[in-house]
N, C-alpha and C positions, 0 to 999 in steps of 0.2 A: 847231282844236279850240275849242269854246266855253269860256267861263270857268265856274267853279263856280256863280257867281251866276246865270248863264243856264241852267245845267244842262249835263249832258254825256251823250253816248250811252253805250250799254252797254259798248262796247269801251274807251272812255276811262276809265269808272268801274272796270271790271274791272282794267285795267292799274294804275290808282292803288291799288287794293286788293290787288293781287298774286294775283288769281284769273283764270280764263278767263271769257269772256262766257257760255260754255255753263254753267259752274258758277253764275254769277250768276243765270241764268234758272232753273236747278235749285233754288237756294235760295229764289227767289221762289215757284216752284211748290210747294215744301214748306211755305211760310208762314214760313220763317226770316227772310225779308226782306219787309217789307210791299209790297203792290202799288205799283209806282212809277207816277208820272204818265206819261201817253202823249201824244204829239203827235196832231194830227188825222190824220196819216198812219199812226198806230199805233206809232211808234218810242218806246221807253222813254227817259225823261229822268231822270237821276240827279243828286242833289245831294250835298253834304258828308255829310249824315245817312246816306244809303244807302251811301256809300263807307265811312264809319266802321263801319256794321253789317257790311258785307262783310269788313272787316279783322278785326272781332271774330270772325266766323264762321271765317275762315281761321286765325286764331291758335288758336281752339278745336280746329279740325281738326288743326293741327300738333301739338297736345298729345294727340291721339288720342281726343278725346271723340266719342261716337257722335252721329248726327243727332238722336236723341231727347234726349240730354243737352244738345246745343247748343240745341235748341228751348227746353228748360227754362232754360238759362243766358241766352239772349237775352231771354226773358220776365222773368227776374229782373233782368237788366241794365237793361231798359227801365222796370222798376217801381222808382222812386226810394224807395218806402216799404218795400221788402222788407227782411226781417231778414238780416243777413249770415250768420246760422246756416244759412239755406236754401241759400246759395251754397256754404258750406263743406261741407255735407252732400253735395251733388252732386260736388264736387271730391274729397272723402275717399272716396266710393264708387268713383270712377274710379281713384284712386290704389291702392285695395285690389285692384281688377281688374288694374291694371298689375303690381302685386307678384305676384299669382297667375300671370299670364302669364310673368313673368320667372322665377319659380321653376320653372314647367313647362318653359321653354326651357333653363334651366340643367340640369335633369334630362335632357332630350333630348341636350344637348351632352355631358354626362358619359357617357351610354350610348353615343353614337356614337363618342366619343373612345376608350372602352374597346374597342369592336368594331374600330375601325381599328387600335388597338395589337395586338389579338389576331390580326389577319389578316396572314399572311406576305407577301402581295403578290407571290408568285412565280408560276411556271408551273403549279403544282398546281391542280386544280379545286376542292378543298375551301376554303371561305371562311366564317368565322364571321359575317361581315356578312350574307351571303345566308341562312345557316342561321337567324340570329336573325329576319330579316325574314320568313322562311317559317313561323316558329312562330306558332301562333294566340295572339293577345294576349287577355288576359281582357277580357270585356265589361264596360264601366263604365256605370253609370246616367247618363242625360243630366242635365245641370245646368240 
């Protein structure tokens, strides 16, 4: 493997960043990672900067940010003159979305727990779980 000063291939860079080579290519295609230098034979050559950006993207994905949010965060991260309020706004919006999803999942958990409790789980065919699933749910407006 080449040293970082000489550059490294996509496999080595991806490994250092904790992502797959396929994801590194995908991030470059999406514009999250700037186009990297290529050799005369067309192979990508990565340096420390690209590996650092890949790690930033991976950490953002680990925290559940969407690709659009990550694109915004990468742009803010690379802009040393950005106000931190812009970064906080993106993170706060994501946190609010996580809170909404958690609340929704807690509601699902409670409902399912209640249905399991109500089901006798014996040899009789009647089952409150299936009865509930078979009921038409109210249609909710798309968000």
